[in-house]
C-alpha positions in Angstrom: 8.4 19.1 -111.7 8.7 15.4 -112.5 7.6 14.7 -116.0 6.7 11.0 -116.8 5.7 9.2 -119.9 3.9 5.9 -119.3 4.5 3.7 -122.4 4.3 0.3 -123.8 3.7 -0.5 -127.4 1.7 -3.6 -126.4 -1.9 -2.9 -125.5 -3.8 -4.3 -122.6 -0.9 -4.2 -120.0 -2.5 -1.7 -117.6 -0.9 1.4 -119.1 -3.9 3.7 -119.0 -5.2 2.2 -115.7 -1.8 3.0 -114.2 -1.6 6.5 -115.6 -5.0 7.5 -114.3 -4.8 5.9 -110.9 -1.2 6.9 -110.2 -2.2 10.5 -111.1 -5.3 10.3 -108.8 -3.3 8.8 -105.9 -0.6 11.5 -106.2 -3.2 14.2 -106.3 -4.9 12.7 -103.2 -1.6 12.9 -101.4 -1.4 16.7 -102.0 0.7 16.7 -105.2 -0.5 18.9 -108.1 -0.8 16.6 -111.1 -1.5 17.2 -114.8 -2.4 14.1 -116.8 -2.1 14.4 -120.6 -4.0 11.9 -122.8 -1.9 11.2 -125.9 -3.9 8.2 -127.0 -6.6 8.9 -129.7 -8.8 6.3 -128.1 -9.1 8.8 -125.2 -9.4 6.1 -122.5 -7.6 8.1 -119.9 -9.9 11.0 -120.4 -13.0 8.8 -120.3 -11.7 7.0 -117.2 -12.0 10.3 -115.3 -15.3 11.3 -116.9 -13.7 13.9 -119.1 -14.6 14.3 -122.8 -13.3 16.8 -125.4 -16.4 18.3 -126.8 -16.6 20.1 -130.1 -16.0 23.5 -128.4 -13.4 22.2 -126.0 -9.8 22.1 -127.1 -8.0 18.8 -126.8 -4.5 17.3 -127.3 -5.1 17.6 -131.1 -5.5 21.4 -130.9 -2.4 21.5 -128.6 -0.2 19.6 -131.1 -1.6 21.5 -134.1 -1.0 24.9 -132.5 -4.7 25.7 -132.4 -4.9 26.0 -128.6 -2.5 26.2 -125.7 -2.0 23.6 -123.0 -3.7 25.9 -120.5 -6.8 26.4 -122.7 -7.1 22.6 -123.2 -6.7 21.7 -119.5 -9.8 20.5 -117.5 -9.8 20.2 -113.8 -11.0 17.0 -112.2 -10.2 17.8 -108.6 -8.4 20.6 -106.8 -5.0 18.9 -107.5 -5.7 16.9 -110.7 -6.0 18.3 -114.2 -6.5 16.5 -117.5 -5.6 17.6 -121.0 -8.1 15.3 -122.8 -7.9 13.4 -126.1 -10.4 12.4 -128.8 -10.3 10.6 -132.2 -9.1 13.7 -133.9 -5.7 13.0 -132.4 -5.3 10.1 -134.8 -5.1 12.6 -137.7 -2.2 14.4 -136.0 0.1 11.6 -136.9 -0.5 12.3 -140.6 -0.7 16.1 -140.2 2.6 16.4 -138.3 4.5 14.0 -140.6 5.7 16.8 -142.8 6.4 19.3 -140.0 10.0 20.3 -139.4 11.0 19.4 -135.9 7.7 17.4 -135.4 9.3 15.5 -132.5 9.7 18.7 -130.5 6.2 20.1 -130.8 4.8 18.9 -127.5 8.0 20.0 -125.6 7.7 23.5 -127.1 4.0 23.7 -126.1 4.8 22.7 -122.5 7.5 25.3 -122.3 4.8 27.9 -122.9 2.7 26.6 -120.0 3.6 28.2 -116.7 1.0 26.5 -114.4 2.9 25.0 -111.5 2.6 21.2 -111.1 4.5 18.6 -109.1 3.9 15.8 -111.7 3.2 15.8 -115.4 2.0 12.3 -116.5 1.6 11.4 -120.2 -0.5 8.4 -121.1 0.9 7.3 -124.5 -0.7 5.3 -127.3 0.2 1.6 -127.7 2.6 2.4 -130.6 6.0 4.0 -131.3 4.8 6.7 -133.7 5.0 10.5 -133.7 2.8 10.9 -130.6 4.9 8.6 -128.4 8.2 10.2 -129.6 6.8 13.6 -128.8 6.1 12.4 -125.3 9.6 11.0 -124.9 11.1 14.2 -126.0 8.9 16.3 -123.7 9.6 14.4 -120.4 12.5 13.3 -118.2 11.3 9.9 -117.1 9.6 6.8 -118.4 7.5 4.3 -116.5 7.1 1.0 -118.2 4.0 -1.1 -117.1 4.3 -4.9 -117.9 2.1 -7.8 -117.6 3.6 -10.9 -115.9 3.3 -13.0 -118.9 6.0 -14.6 -121.1 4.8 -12.4 -124.0 5.6 -9.4 -121.9 9.3 -9.6 -123.1 8.2 -9.8 -126.7 9.1 -6.4 -128.3 10.6 -5.1 -125.1 14.1 -4.8 -126.7 12.6 -2.7 -129.5 10.9 -0.4 -127.0 14.1 0.0 -125.0 16.0 0.8 -128.2 13.5 3.5 -129.1 13.8 5.1 -125.7 17.6 4.9 -125.9 17.7 6.5 -129.4 15.5 9.3 -128.2 17.7 9.7 -125.1 20.8 9.8 -127.2 19.7 12.0 -130.1 16.8 14.2 -128.9 16.5 14.3 -125.1 19.7 13.5 -123.1 17.8 13.9 -119.8 15.4 11.0 -120.6 15.7 8.0 -118.2 13.7 4.9 -117.7 13.1 5.3 -113.9 10.4 2.7 -113.1 9.2 -0.7 -114.2 5.7 -1.8 -113.0 4.0 -5.2 -113.0 0.2 -5.1 -113.6 -2.5 -7.7 -113.5 -0.4 -9.7 -111.1 -1.7 -13.0 -109.7 0.4 -14.0 -106.7 -1.2 -17.5 -106.6 0.4 -18.6 -109.9 3.9 -19.8 -110.4 3.9 -18.2 -113.8 3.7 -14.7 -112.3 6.6 -15.3 -110.0 8.7 -16.9 -112.8 8.1 -14.1 -115.3 8.7 -11.5 -112.6 12.1 -13.1 -112.0 12.8 -13.3 -115.7 12.0 -9.6 -116.2 14.1 -8.5 -113.2 17.0 -10.6 -114.5 16.6 -9.2 -118.0 16.9 -5.6 -116.7 19.8 -6.5 -114.4 21.7 -8.2 -117.1 21.2 -5.5 -119.8 21.4 -2.2 -118.0 25.0 -2.2 -117.0 26.3 -0.2 -119.9 23.2 1.6 -120.8 23.0 4.9 -119.0 19.3 5.7 -119.8 18.0 2.9 -117.5 21.0 2.3 -115.2 19.0 3.6 -112.3 15.6 2.1 -113.2 13.6 0.8 -110.3 11.6 -2.4 -110.4 8.7 -1.2 -108.2 8.1 -3.4 -105.2 4.3 -2.8 -105.6 2.5 -5.4 -107.8 -0.9 -4.3 -109.2 -3.0 -7.3 -108.5 -5.8 -8.5 -110.8 -8.9 -6.8 -109.5 -12.3 -6.6 -111.3 -12.9 -3.2 -109.6 -10.1 -1.7 -111.7 -11.8 -2.9 -114.9 -15.2 -1.6 -113.8 -14.1 1.9 -112.7 -13.7 3.5 -116.2 -17.3 2.7 -117.2 -18.3 5.0 -114.3 -15.9 7.8 -115.3 -14.1 7.4 -111.9 -10.7 6.6 -110.6 -10.4 3.5 -108.4 -10.4 5.7 -105.4 -13.8 7.2 -106.2 -15.3 4.0 -107.4 -14.0 1.4 -104.9 -11.7 3.0 -102.3 -11.6 -0.2 -100.2 -10.6 -2.5 -103.0 -7.2 -4.2 -103.6 -6.8 -2.0 -106.7 -7.0 1.2 -104.6 -4.6 -0.3 -102.0 -2.1 -1.2 -104.7 -2.1 2.2 -106.4 -1.8 4.0 -103.1 1.2 1.9 -102.3 2.7 2.5 -105.7 2.2 6.3 -105.3 4.0 6.1 -102.0 7.0 4.4 -103.8 7.0 7.1 -106.4 6.9 9.9 -103.8 9.8 8.2 -102.1 11.8 8.7 -105.3 11.4 12.4 -104.8 14.1 12.2 -102.1 16.7 10.8 -104.5 15.5 11.7 -108.0 17.0 14.9 -109.4 14.0 16.6 -111.0 15.1 18.4 -114.1 13.0 21.0 -116.1 11.7 19.8 -119.4 14.6 19.8 -121.8 15.2 23.0 -123.6 
């Protein structure tokens, strides 16, 4: 199983949109996918029309040992399952602060889950707190969505440092394996210039840093598309809402790139 955390501490860069639609595209291509919503805003859950009701366990109950991953999982399609979130998850940051080994809780919960999946995708909150660190400890890969804007590089070094520290101290199998550009406008010179800047940044800094030495700058660019912004309000992925849109085409192409990595990426079990 490939386990992937989709993270960026900056909001509004297409993180949740990418998590949901990559998961949906992979599922449509016959892969069994589990999407875990680690953001208290629950946007990934709502995007797929899933809500954690009072009697339905969510990520909060999973992290606080009140329910198993299996008990919290809801199926969207035959191949796509979601472990939803809700606002209760915001309290988990405080409740887990005093727990011994709090960074390992999600990893331990996942080890108790024996449902077979090809992909585990974690949509992380736009912060570098306990929830995000739990995600980084529980997975083997990180996907980093970026907006082609000069501010995209702001805070990027801090984010990479966090991933590197977790890789070195808590999860030595963790690797940054994919960088994705979202909200891309090919008609502007700015997008092309920033894309080049970001590519050069990674090329110049990854030489001696093992955790992202093999990172791939995905060829697919997720273009600006109003259909992608509209789909969540209908509780649908882009493939349900507007299958003929540019957004659907882009995420299908991205899923194809990700599946191509299966040929060369060594899939490791979640770290013990």
